[in-house]
C-alpha positions as a printed Julia matrix, in Angstrom:
80×3 Matrix{Float64}:
   5.76    9.91  -12.15
   4.47    6.35  -12.22
   0.96    4.92  -12.25
   0.27    2.16   -9.72
  -2.7     0.03   -8.79
  -3.08   -0.2    -5.0
  -5.27   -2.68   -3.14
  -6.4    -2.35    0.47
  -7.55   -5.03    2.89
  -9.21   -5.12    6.33
  -8.81   -1.89    8.34
  -7.12   -0.08    5.46
 -10.1    -0.81    3.19
 -12.44    0.46    5.92
 -10.43    3.64    6.44
 -10.08    4.3     2.7
 -13.68    3.46    1.94
 -12.77    1.37   -1.09
 -10.82   -1.78   -1.9
  -8.51   -0.43   -4.6
  -7.44    2.6    -6.55
  -5.16    3.55   -9.4
  -2.96    6.54   -8.73
   0.01    8.52   -9.97
   2.93    8.96   -7.59
   6.58    9.85   -7.37
   7.12    7.42   -4.45
  10.2     5.34   -5.11
   9.34    2.38   -2.9
   6.47    0.79   -0.99
   7.35    2.53    2.3
   7.28    5.98    0.68
   4.04    5.11   -1.1
   2.38    3.98    2.13
   3.47    7.14    3.97
   2.08    9.24    1.11
  -1.23    7.37    1.26
  -1.27    7.45    5.06
  -1.07   11.24    5.01
  -3.65   11.49    2.22
  -6.23    9.02    3.58
  -5.59    9.16    7.34
  -4.51    5.53    7.78
  -3.86    4.81   11.46
  -1.44    1.87   11.16
   2.29    2.61   11.05
   4.33    1.0     8.28
   5.98   -1.31   10.85
   2.63   -3.09   11.38
   2.12   -3.92    7.68
   3.49   -6.15    4.96
   3.7    -5.09    1.35
   3.32   -7.2    -1.77
   4.29   -6.0    -5.22
   2.95   -7.83   -8.27
   1.72  -10.74   -6.16
   4.89  -11.35   -4.12
   5.9   -10.11   -0.68
   8.42   -7.31   -1.08
  10.9    -5.56    1.17
   9.82   -2.01    1.96
  12.79   -0.42    0.14
  12.25   -2.44   -3.08
  11.85    0.04   -5.96
   8.45    0.5    -7.6
   7.99    0.67  -11.36
   5.26    2.12  -13.53
   2.36   -0.31  -13.78
   3.11   -2.22  -10.55
   0.31   -3.57   -8.39
   0.9    -2.9    -4.69
  -1.02   -4.51   -1.85
  -0.72   -3.36    1.76
  -1.52   -6.18    4.16
  -2.41   -5.29    7.76
  -2.31   -7.75   10.65
  -5.33  -10.05   10.48
  -7.05  -11.69   13.42
  -8.39  -15.16   12.76
 -10.58  -17.53   14.56
């Protein structure tokens, strides 16, 4: 079990109802963590539409997570 800090932006923040949370998980990588959170919070975006950053750097979905990591899920953003 590891403790992670997760931040949400844009539609994910709206769907979660908050910008961040600290949680305990057994997820081994960012993809597994997102799928766990998607089931728990009802996120509508599939993992293929997101980017993940771990400790301030973009990360590949299968990169392993460690206790204390900060994970950010970044949805597509429309600009203008």
